[in-house]
C-alpha positions as CSV (number, residue, x, y, z in Angstrom):
1,M,-68.1,-21.1,-46.7
2,K,-71.0,-19.3,-45.1
3,V,-69.9,-16.3,-43.0
4,L,-72.0,-14.3,-40.6
5,I,-70.9,-10.7,-40.1
6,T,-72.5,-8.3,-37.5
7,S,-72.9,-4.5,-37.4
8,V,-73.0,-4.2,-41.2
9,G,-73.7,-0.5,-40.8
10,L,-70.0,0.0,-40.1
11,D,-67.3,0.4,-42.7
12,V,-65.3,-2.4,-41.2
13,A,-68.2,-4.9,-41.8
14,V,-68.7,-3.6,-45.3
15,N,-65.1,-4.2,-46.2
16,L,-65.2,-7.7,-44.8
17,I,-68.3,-8.4,-46.8
18,R,-66.6,-7.3,-50.0
19,Y,-63.5,-9.4,-49.5
20,F,-65.3,-12.6,-48.4
21,K,-67.6,-12.3,-51.4
22,K,-64.6,-11.7,-53.7
23,A,-63.1,-14.9,-52.3
24,G,-66.2,-16.8,-53.3
25,D,-67.8,-17.1,-49.8
26,T,-71.5,-16.5,-49.0
27,V,-72.0,-13.6,-46.5
28,I,-75.0,-13.2,-44.2
29,G,-75.1,-9.7,-42.7
30,A,-76.8,-8.7,-39.4
31,D,-77.5,-5.3,-38.0
32,I,-80.1,-3.5,-35.8
33,N,-81.3,-1.4,-38.9
34,P,-84.0,-2.5,-41.4
35,Y,-82.8,-3.8,-44.7
36,G,-81.6,-1.1,-47.1
37,Y,-80.8,1.4,-44.3
38,T,-77.1,0.3,-44.3
39,A,-74.8,-0.4,-47.2
40,G,-73.8,-3.7,-45.7
41,S,-77.4,-5.0,-45.7
42,V,-77.6,-4.5,-49.5
43,L,-74.1,-5.8,-50.2
44,A,-74.5,-9.1,-48.2
45,D,-75.9,-12.1,-49.9
46,E,-78.5,-12.4,-47.2
47,Y,-79.6,-10.1,-44.4
48,E,-81.1,-10.4,-41.0
49,Q,-82.2,-7.6,-38.7
50,T,-81.3,-8.4,-35.2
51,T,-81.0,-6.8,-31.7
52,F,-78.5,-4.6,-30.0
53,A,-75.5,-6.4,-28.5
54,L,-76.5,-5.5,-24.9
55,A,-80.1,-6.8,-25.4
56,P,-80.8,-9.8,-23.1
57,D,-81.7,-12.0,-26.0
58,Y,-78.8,-11.1,-28.3
59,I,-76.9,-14.3,-27.9
60,D,-80.0,-16.4,-28.2
61,K,-80.9,-14.7,-31.5
62,M,-77.4,-14.9,-32.9
63,A,-77.2,-18.6,-32.0
64,G,-80.6,-19.2,-33.6
65,L,-79.5,-17.4,-36.7
66,I,-76.3,-19.4,-37.0
67,E,-78.2,-22.7,-36.7
68,R,-80.9,-21.6,-39.1
69,K,-78.5,-20.4,-41.8
70,E,-76.0,-23.1,-41.2
71,I,-73.2,-20.6,-40.7
72,D,-69.6,-21.8,-40.8
73,I,-67.8,-18.7,-39.4
74,F,-69.2,-16.0,-37.2
75,I,-67.4,-12.6,-37.1
76,P,-68.6,-10.0,-34.7
77,V,-66.9,-6.7,-35.6
78,N,-68.2,-4.1,-33.1
79,D,-66.4,-3.9,-29.7
80,L,-69.6,-4.6,-27.8
81,D,-70.5,-7.5,-30.1
82,V,-67.1,-9.1,-29.6
83,Y,-67.2,-8.7,-25.8
84,Q,-70.7,-10.2,-25.5
85,V,-69.8,-13.1,-27.7
86,S,-66.6,-13.8,-25.8
87,K,-68.5,-13.9,-22.5
88,N,-70.9,-16.5,-24.1
89,I,-68.6,-18.3,-26.6
90,D,-69.8,-21.7,-25.4
91,R,-73.2,-20.8,-26.7
92,I,-72.1,-20.0,-30.2
93,P,-72.8,-23.1,-32.4
94,C,-70.1,-22.4,-35.1
95,K,-66.5,-21.3,-35.4
96,C,-65.9,-17.9,-33.9
97,I,-62.4,-16.8,-33.0
98,V,-62.2,-14.1,-30.4
99,P,-59.9,-13.4,-27.4
100,S,-60.9,-14.8,-24.0
101,V,-63.2,-12.7,-21.9
102,D,-60.3,-12.2,-19.4
103,V,-58.1,-10.7,-22.1
104,I,-60.8,-8.5,-23.5
105,S,-61.7,-7.3,-20.0
106,M,-58.1,-6.2,-19.5
107,V,-57.6,-4.7,-23.0
108,R,-60.9,-2.8,-23.2
109,D,-59.8,-0.7,-20.1
110,K,-57.1,1.4,-21.8
111,L,-55.5,2.5,-18.6
112,V,-55.1,-1.1,-17.3
113,C,-53.9,-2.2,-20.7
114,S,-51.4,0.6,-21.0
115,K,-49.9,-0.3,-17.6
116,K,-49.7,-3.9,-18.6
117,I,-47.8,-3.0,-21.8
118,H,-45.5,-0.8,-19.8
119,E,-44.7,-3.8,-17.6
120,L,-43.7,-5.7,-20.6
121,G,-41.0,-3.2,-21.4
122,L,-42.7,-1.4,-24.3
123,N,-42.7,2.4,-24.4
124,V,-46.0,4.0,-23.2
125,P,-46.7,7.7,-22.9
126,D,-46.3,8.9,-19.3
127,F,-49.3,8.8,-17.1
128,L,-50.1,12.1,-15.2
129,G,-51.5,11.8,-11.8
130,K,-52.2,15.6,-11.9
131,D,-52.4,18.3,-14.5
132,D,-49.2,20.0,-15.6
133,D,-48.1,22.5,-18.2
134,T,-47.4,20.1,-21.1
135,N,-49.2,18.8,-24.1
136,R,-51.7,16.2,-22.7
137,V,-54.5,13.9,-23.7
138,L,-57.5,13.0,-21.6
139,R,-58.7,9.5,-22.5
140,D,-61.8,7.6,-21.5
141,R,-60.7,4.3,-20.0
142,I,-63.4,2.4,-22.1
143,S,-64.1,3.8,-25.5
144,A,-64.0,2.9,-29.2
145,G,-62.2,4.5,-32.1
146,S,-61.5,8.2,-31.7
147,K,-64.3,8.7,-29.2
148,G,-63.5,9.7,-25.6
149,I,-60.2,11.5,-26.5
150,K,-59.5,15.2,-25.8
151,F,-56.2,17.0,-26.4
152,F,-55.0,19.9,-24.3
153,S,-52.0,22.1,-25.3
154,K,-49.6,23.9,-23.0
155,G,-51.5,26.5,-21.0
156,A,-54.9,24.9,-21.4
157,I,-56.6,23.7,-18.2
158,V,-57.9,20.1,-18.1
159,P,-61.3,20.0,-16.5
160,V,-61.9,17.9,-13.4
161,Y,-62.4,14.3,-14.3
162,D,-63.3,11.0,-12.6
163,P,-60.2,8.7,-12.6
164,E,-62.6,5.8,-12.6
165,I,-63.7,6.9,-16.1
166,S,-60.8,8.8,-17.6
167,F,-57.0,9.1,-17.4
168,L,-54.4,11.7,-18.4
169,Q,-51.3,11.1,-20.4
170,K,-48.6,13.1,-22.1
171,T,-49.0,13.3,-25.8
172,I,-46.4,12.0,-28.3
173,K,-45.7,13.8,-31.5
174,G,-44.9,11.7,-34.5
175,Q,-46.2,9.3,-37.2
176,E,-49.3,7.2,-36.4
177,Y,-49.2,3.5,-37.2
178,T,-51.7,0.8,-37.1
179,V,-50.4,-2.8,-37.0
180,D,-52.9,-5.4,-38.3
181,V,-52.6,-8.8,-36.8
182,L,-53.8,-12.3,-37.6
183,A,-53.1,-15.1,-35.1
184,D,-54.3,-18.6,-34.7
185,E,-56.4,-19.9,-31.9
186,D,-53.3,-20.3,-29.7
187,G,-52.4,-16.7,-30.3
188,K,-49.5,-17.5,-32.7
189,P,-49.2,-14.7,-35.2
190,Y,-49.1,-15.4,-38.9
191,Y,-49.4,-11.8,-40.0
192,I,-48.1,-8.6,-38.3
193,V,-48.5,-5.9,-40.9
194,P,-47.6,-2.3,-39.9
195,R,-49.2,0.6,-41.9
196,I,-48.6,4.3,-41.7
197,R,-51.8,6.3,-41.3
198,L,-51.2,8.9,-43.9
199,E,-54.8,10.3,-43.8
200,V,-57.4,9.8,-41.1
201,R,-61.1,10.8,-41.1
202,T,-63.3,10.3,-38.1
203,G,-60.8,7.9,-36.6
204,T,-60.5,5.6,-39.6
205,A,-57.5,5.6,-41.9
206,T,-58.4,6.5,-45.5
207,K,-54.9,6.5,-46.9
208,V,-52.0,4.3,-45.7
209,Q,-48.6,3.0,-46.6
210,I,-47.8,-0.7,-45.9
211,E,-44.4,-0.6,-44.2
212,N,-42.0,-3.5,-43.2
213,D,-41.0,-1.9,-40.0
214,E,-38.9,-4.5,-38.1
215,S,-39.0,-2.6,-34.8
216,L,-42.8,-2.4,-34.8
217,I,-43.1,-6.0,-35.8
218,G,-40.7,-6.9,-33.0
219,D,-42.7,-4.9,-30.4
220,V,-45.9,-6.6,-31.4
221,R,-44.4,-10.0,-31.3
222,K,-43.3,-9.3,-27.7
223,L,-46.8,-8.0,-26.8
224,L,-48.5,-11.1,-28.4
225,E,-46.2,-13.5,-26.4
226,N,-47.9,-12.1,-23.2
227,I,-51.4,-11.1,-24.4
228,K,-53.1,-13.8,-26.5
229,L,-55.2,-12.2,-29.3
230,P,-56.5,-15.0,-31.6
231,G,-58.1,-14.1,-34.8
232,F,-58.0,-10.5,-36.1
233,S,-56.8,-7.6,-34.0
234,N,-55.0,-4.3,-34.5
235,I,-52.5,-2.4,-32.4
236,Q,-51.8,1.3,-32.6
237,F,-48.5,3.1,-32.1
238,I,-46.9,6.5,-32.6
239,K,-43.3,6.6,-33.8
240,D,-41.6,9.8,-32.6
241,E,-38.9,11.9,-34.5
242,K,-36.2,9.7,-32.9
243,G,-37.7,6.5,-34.3
244,V,-39.0,5.4,-30.9
245,N,-42.3,3.4,-30.9
246,W,-44.9,4.4,-28.4
247,F,-47.8,2.1,-27.6
248,I,-51.3,3.7,-27.8
249,E,-53.9,1.0,-27.7
250,I,-55.1,-2.5,-28.7
251,N,-58.3,-3.2,-30.6
252,Y,-59.5,-6.8,-30.2
253,R,-61.3,-6.9,-33.5
254,F,-60.8,-6.4,-37.3
255,S,-59.6,-2.9,-37.9
256,G,-61.6,-0.1,-39.5
257,G,-58.8,0.2,-42.0
258,G,-57.9,-3.5,-42.1
259,A,-59.2,-3.8,-45.6
260,T,-56.0,-2.0,-46.8
261,T,-54.0,-5.0,-45.6
262,L,-56.4,-7.4,-47.3
263,A,-56.0,-5.3,-50.5
264,V,-52.3,-5.8,-50.6
265,C,-52.3,-9.4,-49.2
266,P,-55.3,-11.6,-50.0
267,E,-53.4,-14.4,-48.4
268,V,-54.4,-13.0,-45.0
269,L,-58.1,-13.8,-45.5
270,E,-57.2,-17.3,-46.8
271,A,-55.0,-17.9,-43.7
272,F,-57.9,-16.8,-41.5
273,K,-60.3,-19.2,-43.2
274,T,-57.8,-22.0,-42.8
275,I,-57.5,-21.3,-39.1
276,C,-61.3,-21.4,-38.8
277,K,-61.2,-24.9,-40.3
278,G,-58.9,-26.0,-37.4
279,K,-55.9,-26.3,-39.6
280,K,-52.5,-24.5,-39.8
281,P,-52.1,-22.0,-42.6
282,V,-49.5,-23.0,-45.3
283,Q,-48.3,-19.4,-45.5
284,E,-45.0,-18.4,-44.0
285,F,-44.9,-15.5,-41.6
286,N,-46.1,-12.3,-43.5
287,E,-46.0,-14.2,-46.8
288,G,-47.4,-12.3,-49.8
289,V,-47.4,-8.8,-48.2
290,K,-46.7,-6.1,-50.9
291,W,-44.5,-3.9,-48.7
292,G,-44.3,-0.2,-49.6
293,S,-47.8,-0.2,-51.2
294,I,-49.9,3.0,-50.9
295,V,-53.6,2.2,-50.4
296,A,-56.2,4.9,-50.8
297,R,-59.8,4.4,-49.9
298,Y,-63.1,5.8,-51.1
299,Y,-66.8,5.8,-50.5
300,E,-69.3,3.9,-52.7
301,E,-73.1,4.3,-52.7
302,T,-75.7,1.6,-52.5
303,V,-79.4,2.2,-53.4
304,Y,-82.4,0.5,-52.0
305,S,-85.7,1.2,-53.7
306,R,-88.5,1.0,-51.2
């Protein structure tokens, strides 16, 4: 199959390129940088420099690229890419599985999303209408990764902020988890894979443990029954010292550390490709996951001789 992956300057795109090529697929990379200035551009089988996701001609250029290269699957990996594609999904001339624009509009506002999750009965850290003398976190309502997050300990004063832009919550101490999800076009999950974030650098997990945590899997099932997230997504939690799961956020795209799940379960990628063909995967729920695995990650260089 021919797969188009955007934003190949990002680690998440590089990892997808590696695993699709390993599976025997042809990968076309796209990014705003010239060839050779990102690792993904060198690793892809073919490369195309394109425009920024917010450019007026972005969708036209991506649609033209898809037709010209006869793409089978289009995977936008950047938050803005996914959002723009979702708003214009009827103009994408190949299979592209992303949540609906209504779901993304709700999920990308972290305050609105957190309130929705609270309504579903999942645990969400308390919202603070005004500052108090506890450990707190000030979060941007719309942000990506670890950006737009500031922590304040007891005694520290939170600066004045605009509630239309940011919101304040109590912090939860405990173990960070990311749960990787693959669902079909109807939102039915085939994989819900929790992983402990043992080591994190610049917001991306670099060392994880794959854990068959039934309580987290159950919480995510409940969430997915009410919020349809077709394709790849990931959901973050913190488990406190009492074993209580606290919802943090939803990311409506393939995770920055999602390659760790592909590493222990190649069946996930095969299930995704089957879904893209309009078929039902043959795998049973979470089939093939090597539970308990420790996955450590590293950087690797590419060289482009000008």
